[in-house]
Every structure is written in C-alpha cells, then in structure tokens.
N, C-alpha and C positions, 0 to 999 in steps of 0.2 A: 918168821912164819907163825910161830906160836902167839906172838904179840898181836899180829894182824887178826888171827882168829878170835882172840879175846876182845878186840875192839868191835868186831862184827857182832859177837854175842851181846855185848853191852848195848849196841845200837838197836838190836832187835828187841831187847828187854826194856828199852827206854819208853817212857810214857808218851802218849800223843800230845801234840801242842794244845794247850788249853784254848778253848773257843769261847768267844763272848756271845751275848744274846743278840747281836746285830747281824743282819744278813750281809752276805758278800755282794757288793754292788755289781761286780762283773758277772757273777753266776745268776743273780736275780734278773739281769737284763738279757740273759740268753747268750752271753759272751763267754770266751774261754778264760779260765782263771789259771794263771801260771803257777800258783802255789799248790794247786791240787788239794790233797788231803792235809797238807801242812798249813793250810790257810787258817788264820785266826778266827775268821768269820764263818757263819753258818752257810751251808750250801743247800739248805732245804728250809722252806718257810714253815713246815710242819714241825721242826725240831725246837721251836720256841717253847720254853718251859712255862707250863701253866696256861697255854693258849692252844686249844684244839682247832679252832677255826682261824683262817687267815684274817689279818687285821685290815687289809686293803684289797680292793678289787682290781688294782693295777699293779702287776708284779715288777714294773719298771722302777719303782721308787722304794727307797729304804724305809723301814718301819719307824724311823725317827719322826717322819711326818705322818705315817699311816696311823700312829697311835692317837693322833689328834683328829677329832671329828670335823667334818666340813661345816662351817657355820652357815654357809649359803644353803647346803642341803638340809640342815636343821630348820632354817627359816622357811623352807618350802620348795626351792628350786635352785639347782646348780647348773650353770651353763656349760661347764667343762665335761659333765657326764663321766664317761669312763676314763677320760684323760686327767681327771682331778687327782692330785697327789695326796689328798687327805681322805680320811675314812668316811664312807657313806654307810651308816648303820642300816641293817635291813628293816628295823622298826623304829619309828620316831618316838621319843619320850612323850608322855602326856603333856598337854598344853598347860594344865593347872599347876604343874611343877615349876616353882619359881627358881629352881637351881639348874636351869638348862645349861647355863654357861659354866657350871661347875665341872661338867664332863670334859670341857676343853682345857687341857693342861699343856703347859709348855715343855715339860720334861718327859722323857721317854718312859721312865719307870717312876711313877709318883710314889713318894714315901709318906706324904702328909695327907690327911683327910681333905676332901674337896670343900672349898669355901665358896659360898654363893656370892654373886655380884651385888653390891649395895644398891645399884640402880633399879633392879627389878626388871619386869617385862616392859619392853617398849612397843612391841607389836605381836599380835596373835592372829590366828586364822579366824575369819568371820563366822564360819560355821560352828566353831567351838566356843564362841563367846556366850556366856550366861550372865544372869543378873549379878551373881556374886563376883564373877571375873570382871565385868564392866565396872562394878563398884570399887573393886580392888585397883583397877587401872586408874580410875578417877582419883582415888586417894593417893596413888603413887605420883600422879601429875601434880597434885596440890603440894605434896611434900617436897618434890623437886623444885617447885616454884619458890617455896618459902626458904629452901636452902640456897637457892641461886642468888637471891637478891637480899642485901642487908636490910636492916630495919629502917634506915633513913631513905631507902629507895622503894619501900613497899608500904602500901596503905591498904588495910583490909576493912571493907565496909559491908555490913549486912543489911538486907532489906528489912522493913518493919515486921513482916510476917516471919522472917527468919528462914525462908525457904531458899533464898538465893544469896550468894556471897560474891561481892565484887572485889577484885584485886587490881589495884592501881600500882603499876611499876614504872620505873624510869629506865629507858633503854638509851645507852650512850654509844656513839659511834666509835669503833675501834680503829678506824683508818688513820694512820699517822699523818697522811696528807689531806686531811679533811678541809675542804675549801670554804665552808660556811662558818659564820660566827656562832650559830646555834648548833651545839654538838649533841644534844639529847632531846628526846621526845617522850612524853608520858602516854602510856596506853592503859586501858581499863578492860579487863577480861573477866568473864564469868563462865563457869563450867556447869552445864545443865546436869540433871540427875542421870540421864542416859548417855552421858559422855563416856567413851569416845565414839559411840554409835552415831552421835550428832556432833556437828562442829561447834566449838565454843564461840561465844559472842565476843565481839571486839569493837571497842569504841575509842576514838581519839578525843579526849576532853578539850574543850575550847578555852578553858581557864588557864592557859599557858602562853608562853612567848611565841609559839608557832601560830602564824596567821590562819584564819579560818579556812581560806581557800586551799592552802597547802595541807591543812589537817584533813579536810574532806577528801582530797586526792589520795593521801596516804591511806586513809581508812578504806576507800573504795578499792584501791589496788590490793590491800591486804585481804579484804574479804573475797575478792576474786581468786587470789592465790589459794586461800583456805578451801574454798568450794572446789577448785580444780584438783587440789591434792586429795580431798576427801573422795571425790568421784573416782580418781585414779585408784585409790585403795579399795574401793568397792568393786571395781572391775577386776583387780588382782585377787579379790577374796580375802582381804586381811584388814585388821583394825590396828591403827597406829596412833600413838600419842603425838599430837601435832604441835604442842607448844614450843618445845625445844627446836624442832626443825623450822618453825615459823620465826623464832628469834635469829637463827642463822641466816635465813633468807632476808629478813629485815635488815640485818647488819650489812649484808652484801648489796642490797638494793636501796639503801636509805639515801645515798647520794643521788642516784637516778631519780628517785621519787621527789626529793627536794628540788632538783633542777626542773622537772616537769611542773611541779606546783608553783615554782617561782615564775616560770613563763606564763602560766595561767593568771597568776597574780598581776604580772605586768600588763597583760591584756586588759584586765578589769580596771586597772588604774588609768590606762590610756583612754578607755571608754568613758570613765567617769570625768576625766579632764575635758574630753571633747563634748560632754553633755549627753552622751548616749548611755543607755541602760539595757543590759541583757536580762531578759526574763525567760526562764525555762518554760517549755511548753506545758508541763504539768501544772506549774503555778498559774499560768495564764488560763488554763482550762478550768481550774478550781475557782479562780476569781470571776470568770464569765458565768459559770453556773450559779455562783452565789448572788451575783447582781441581777441576773435575768429574772423575769416574771414567771409565775407558775404556768400561765397559759403558753408562754413561749417555750418553756421547758418541755412541754408535751409534744410540741411540733418539731423542735430542733434539738438534737442530741449533742452535737458538737459545734464548735465555732466555725469549722469549715463548711458544714452543711448549711448553717445560717447565712454565710456569705453567698453560697451558691443560690439559695432561694431568693435573696435580695437582688442578685444580678438578673435572675430570670424575671422577677417582677418588673425591674427597671426596663428590661428589653421589651416586655409585653406592653408596658405603658408607652414607650417610645413608638412602637409599631402602631398602636391605636391612635396616637396623636398625629402621626405622619399621614395616616389615611383620612383624617378629618380636616386637615388644614388645607389652605390654598397652595398654589405652586410656589409663590414667593416665600411664604412661611415654611413650606416644606423643605426648601433648600437650606434655609437658615437653621432650622431645627435639626436637619440631618447633619450639617457640619458641626453644630455644637455637641450633639449627642455622640458623634463620631469621635470628637476629641475626648469626651468624657470616657467613652469605652476604651480608647487607647490608653488613657492614664490608669484606668482601673483594672481592666481585664488582661490586656496583653501588651505590656510595655516593651518587651524584648521582641523586636521585629526589625526587618531590614538587615543591614550589614553592620555587625558589631566591630567597633574600633577599640582594640585593647593594646595597652602599652606593656611590652614584655620587659622583664628585668627592672621593674619600677622600684625605686628606693626613695622614700621620703625621709627628710630629716626628723630629728627628735621633736622639734617645735613646729613642724609642718603638719597642719591638720587636714586641709582639703585642697584640691586643685580642680578648677573648672575652666573649660575651654570657651572663651568668648568668640574666637574666630580661628578657623583652621584653613589650611591650604592643602588640597588633596589632588593627587595626580590621577586622573580618570582615563580609562581606555575605552574607546568606542567599540561597541559590540559588532559593528558592521565592517569597518575598515581597519580596526586595530590601531588607530592612531591615538597617541597619548597627548593629553593637554592638562594644564593646571587650572584649578577652579577654587576660588575662595568662597567659603561658606560661613554663615553666622547662624546662631540658634534662633533667630527671630523670623526670618523670611526664607522662602525657598528660592532657588536660583535656576534659571533656564538659559541654555546656550545651544549653539550649533557646532557640529563638527566642521573643521576647516577643510576636510577633504571630501566628505560625502554629504555634507549639509544636513545630517540627521539631527533631529531634536533631542537634546539631552536635558533631563530634569534631575535636580539633586536638592536634597534638604538634609539638614543636620540637626539632630536632637542631642544636646550635651547631657552628660551625667556627671555626678560628683565623684571625684577620685579621693579615696582616703586610704588608710593603712590596710583595710580589708577589702578593697575593691580597686581594680586597675582598669576599669572600662571608661574610656574617654567619652563615648557617646555612640549613637547609632546613625547610619546613613540610609536615606531613602532614595535610591537611584533608579533611573529609567533609561534604558538604551545605553548603559555604561556600567563599567565595573571599576572599583577602586584598586589601584596598583601600588600606591605609595602615599605616605603622609609626610609632608614637608614640615617637620617639627620646628625648624628654624624660623619659619614664617608664621607660626601659630601664636596667638595672643592668649595667654593664660592668666588666671587669677588665683593666687595662692592665699589660703587662709592661715593666719597665725594662731597657734594653740595657746599662747600666753595672753594675748590681748583681744583675740577674736576679730581682728581687723583683716581686710582683704588687700593684697598688694598685687598690682599688675606686673607680669613678668614676660619678657620677650627674649628671643635669641637663645633658645634652649637647643643644644646639639645632642645627637645620639652618642651615647657612650661617654659623655663628659658631665661631670657633676656641676650643676648650676647653683652657686652659693651666693647669697645676698642677705641683707639685714632688713628687718622689719622697720618700716618708716615710723611706726608709733612707739614700740617698746624696744627697738634695736636688737631683737632676738635673732639668733643665727638660723636661717632657713636654707634648705637645700632640696634639690630634686634631681633625679637621675633616671634615664630611660635608655634601655639598650636597643630596642627595636619596636616595630609596630606589627600587629597581626590583624588582618581583616577576616572575619568569619561571617558567612551568609547564614542567617537563621531561616530555616524552612518554615513557611506559614502553616499554622494549624488548620486541619480540615474543618470546614464549617458544616454543622449539622442542621442549619436552618433551611426550611423548605422555601420560604418566601424570598430569600436573598438570591441574587443573580450570581452565576458562577464567574470566578475571576481566573484569567489565564496567566500562568506563571512561566510561559515558555521563554519569554525574553529575559528572565532573571537567571543569572549565571553566578557561579562562584567567582570570587575575586581572582585577579591575575596572579597575585603573589600570596602563597600560603606556606606556612612553615611546615616542613616535612615533604613538600612537593617541589619538583624542579621548576626553575624559572622558564619563561618563554624562550624556546630554542636553547635551553640549558645555559642561559646567560651569555651566549655568543652573539656577535654582531658581524656585519659585512666587512669590518676592518680587521678583526682578530677572530679567526675561526677556532683557535686553540685556547682561548681564554674563557673559561666557564665561570664567570663571576660578574657582578655589577659593582662598580665603585661609587661610593658616596663622597661627593666633593664638598668640603666645608665652605667653599665660597658661596654656594647657593643652597646647600642642604639637600640636593637632589641626587638620585642614583642613576648612573648611566653605565653602559657596557664598557666604554673606553673614553679616553680624553677627546678623541675626534668626534664622537657622538655628543659629548658635552659642548664642544665648540660649535657644532652645527645647530644646536637648539638654544644656546645661550649667547648673550652679547657682552659678557664680561670676561675678564681674563681668568684663566683656570688656576686653581690652587691644588696642590698635590692631595690626593685622596687619603683620608685617615681611617676610613672603615670600608668594608666590602661585604657583599652578600653572596653566599655560595650559590652557584647555579644548579646544584644537584638537590639541595635540601632547603634553600632559601633562609639559611641561618645567617643573621648579621653578626659580624665579629670584627675585631680590630684588623687593620691591614697587615698582611704578611706575605711577602713574595717568596714563592717556592716552598710554602708550607701547606700541609693538608688541612682540610676543614676540621674545626674543633668539634663538630657535631657528627658528621657522617664519615670523616676520614678520607674523603676523595681529594685528589689533586686538582686544583682549579687552574693551574698553569702547567706548562711542560717542565719547569724547574731545570734540573741538571740534564734533561734529555735534549737540550738545544744543540744544534749542529753549527752554530755560529760563534765567532770569537767573543763578541759583546764586551770589548775592552778588557779581555782577560778573565771575565767572570763566567763566561760560557764554556764552550768546548775548546780545549787546549791541545787535543790530539789531532794532528794534521791529517791522519788517515781517516778519521771519522768526521772531519770537518766538511762542511758543504763546499762544493766547488765554486759556488757563486760568491763565497767569502774571499776577499782579496788577501786575507791573512794566511790562506792555505798555501799559496805559492810565493809568499814573501821570503826573500833571500835565497831562493832556490838556484838562481843563475849568478850568484855573487862569486866573483873571482877571489881566490885566496893566494897570497904570495908564497913562494917556496919557503921563505924564512918562517912565516906564521905556521905553515903546514908542518915544518920540521919541529917547531916548538911544541905543537900539539902532540906529535908522536913521542 
C-alpha cells in the first residue's frame, strides 16, 4: 500500500508531455482526440509561439501548408477561396518588390534568410505598371532571351539609328517523333520601348530552308496568337511577358503549322502545273489602281464598281439598238446579246449537276463532259425517260404517256481539283432524277502533256484508271454519286423587260437529304425503301422487276443502292442501316419467312403461309428411336 501511494505521488509530480509547434489534426478539424491532454500536438491555434494571429483562414488544415502563402492569391485571384489550404494574407505585398516569391517557403519554420528567384517578375497588374516597371520587365525579357539561346543560335542586329534591336533565334522542335526533315525554324523578334504594354514584333526570315508559303503561314498564325494573348491579359487586368509562353506554344503547334503550310504549298504547286495563278484581292486591287487612268480613278473606286458600270452601259446600248433595228435584225441581235449576257452576268442558272465524292488522280488535270445521258421525269404524268444531251444543241422530245413537250439543253463546265460541277441543265416541263454516268462521254486532260483523252464507261463508286495515250501517265477518276440542285433565278429590276413565269420549274426529283419518291418503294416491294443501281445499264430502279420491265437486257446484280429516306448513294448492303441517316432500308432480321435458313428460324413466329412452319410436324417416330432419345 505504501508503494502504491508513492507511485501515485510520482505520477502527479511528473511533468506534462512536451508538445510540438504543430496543431493536432483531429482537434483542428473539430473531431475528438483520444489522447486528450497527453497529446503531443497543440489543441489551440493561438498557442503557437511567436504568432498572435492564425496563419490560415481554414481550420481544417495543418499549419504545414498554412505557413506557405497561396501563389494564386498573390497573383490576383484564387478559385478555391475559403477552401484553399494555403495562406491568404490580408494585404498583398507591393508590386515593385521583386522578391514576392521569397515569402513562399517549403519548410514550416524557415531558418535561412529568404532568397529571391532569379527569373524576376513574369506578370504584374496593369494598373500598377509604371515606366520604370515596364523598362525593368523589358530588360528582364531580354536577359532571359540571351540566357536561353546559345551564341550559335542567337544573332543580335541593331538598326542604323540604334533605337531598335533585332534578335534572330533558332527554334528547334523537341518532339521525338518529328515527321519532317526540317526540324528548326528561324524567327526574328524586336521588343519596342513600351513593351510589355505592347506586343513584340515577330517576323519569319525568308533566307532559310523553310518555303516562303509555309513561313508566311507560321508568321500569320503566331501574330494571331500573340494578339489574342495580349487582348486576354488586358481583359484580366495584368501585364505578362509573352516571349517564353510564345516559345512553348510554338513548340507544341509547330507540327500543325508545318502541316497546314505544306498543304497550302501543294495547292500552289498544283495550280502552277495546271497553268493557273492565284492573285490575292489586295494585290489585284493595287495593280488595277496603278494601271487605271486618272479620269477613271475619279469615277470608279474599286474593280467591282467598274464592272457594274460597264454592264449597265452594255445593257443600255443593247436596248437602244434593239429599238432602232428591224424585226429580223432585232431577233438576231437579241439572241446574240442574250448569249453574251449569259456568259458575263449570270452563268449559274438552271439545274446544277454536281458529282459528289469526286476524286481525280495526281496527273488528272481537267474533265469535260461531251455527251451525257439524263433520266428525266415528266412534270405532268411523272413518267421517267432517258434523254441524251450534248453541249452543242438543245433537244426536244415528247412524253410517251401524255405527249407533253419536253425541252432540254446542257451547258458543260470544266471539272478540276477545285470544282466538281459537271454542267448546267436548262429543262422545260421536266425535272432531272438521275445521271447515267456509264453512258456519258468524258474528255480527261493530262497534267503532264496537256493532251485530252476520251473516256467512257465510268461507274459510280469504282475508280476508272487508264493511261495517257501520249505520255503514258497514270490517270484516274472516281465519283460516288450525283446531285441535282435547281438554282433560283434572280429577280429582274428592269422595267422594260417582260415578266417570266417560273411556276413550271420545280426542284429535281432526287435531292440529297430528302426522301426519294414514295420513299424508294414500288408496287412489287412495299417494305424495301431503296433504289438499286444495276451495273449492266448504270440506271437506278426500285427492284429487279422494275428493271426488267423497263430494260430489254439481262439483269446483273446491283452493286450500289440509294437510301429512300435521305437519297444517299452507297455500296450495296443487305440488312444494314444507311451510312448517312441510320435508317433501315429493308426489314432485315424482322422477316417472318424461312428464306433458306437466313430468315426466321422460330416456328412460333414464322408466318403460317411458309411451308417450313409445319414441316415434319406429322412425322411418325418409331418406338426404338423414341426410346433412344429418352
């Protein structure tokens, strides 16, 4: 008993457990601490030695992170607000102090004096920027540029007056999977006196291995990025040094810029090979103003206004001549001037015939249709018939059913890599429903020798390959489908011209994106919403029976089909949805017939009109076979 009393007195006289300067994470989060007063950590944020005010505004986090100021709060805004685990000081340090980052320490109790970052300021508030601060930021940018690039990759040039200095640096791609042979590009920058309040100038020198077209594209994209970044900083109310962010953006985007520039370069090379030249509108405008007379410069300001004035004068002269001539001369002059006006003022009229999915070979320059075969539909009785048209004369015919007069004319156009318009149709009392490409006579121009080669039997969805008869170059042409688009006539503002009625003109029967007539069904198959294009004649019919009723040759299995819901021509596929609209053109697996084992195999769901449903139902089975099954 005496020993027990002595132990108790020793415990009462024992010193408390030494506590560290770190808060207890359980107590600071409002939770229960099992150690109580014996806990090694502090249970009150005010017990920290030497700190009268709490270091953090959020008591959920330990002071290990609370002793570090929030860098986003110091830069101007922190999205975490009260949830941030770092310290948000009540007053921001002054902007001119270059040692802002010295207050951010990684250790909880710093023992060494703060050391400023060697990089200096990278961004400050716009309202706090003075002339001295802007000059200091500019000097910092120049120092970082000189330290970043070695002497062999940096060339410094000063202007003759000494007011502006140009820095030419070599930027090399850091991507290990760089696909181009050229891995570096030279850029020339200069920092104005009021930088960074103003964007630095950037140029891509042309005296390097990079082609001029690609260099202009890289320069234009870089200037657009710099202007956008500068405008964003102005909206946010801050000033930032943009050279290092620009180098990071250029390194990430250099492959994309080279690819886009290479595509533009390839287009220019193809245009040069074909004898065409692309002149920008600005250069054309300058050349027109330089070559024009002073008297004409006062009357016409732009090339477009000059063309409009000339057209008006021609129309007035035509009108005066037609009123003074006789009836015979009147008709001839009207026809001639009508043709001239069509070629000059409005070439796009009638029904436009466009080849969709057109792909020309590398050596294929142009394609011109000498003769086409079009499937026309009568506006009165809806009967379709084929008509062969040439670009020289118009064609007249009569409907087989209602004897209505049908007039049609074809105006061919030149197809090349930048145009897929085959020509224009002038139709009366009929609309175009399909183009029989197999029966069209085409003339293909060779890019190597500039010779024209006649081509026949071109099928939809099949690449027609052949050799040039002169230089034996490989030529090819591919077309997926045809689209007819009716061009609405422009309203005439002339008072003397007679009004023309366009009531008989309708949109073509087949249009991409719109359903086919009766959604592609026919009287033979009501559940088949598609047209089949048969390779034997190149024409599209709803089914094989419709083909046999209109043609006199044996049928070949269809290789392509047209969706009845969206008129998208595509390769033939049975039981598959449309690749454009996703609709089912046939019933597919929903059939209720046997169909040789490919259809319905469930006798419960099978149609009672199918003999396979009751097959082997009354078949007798011997006792021996029945016992073996058991």
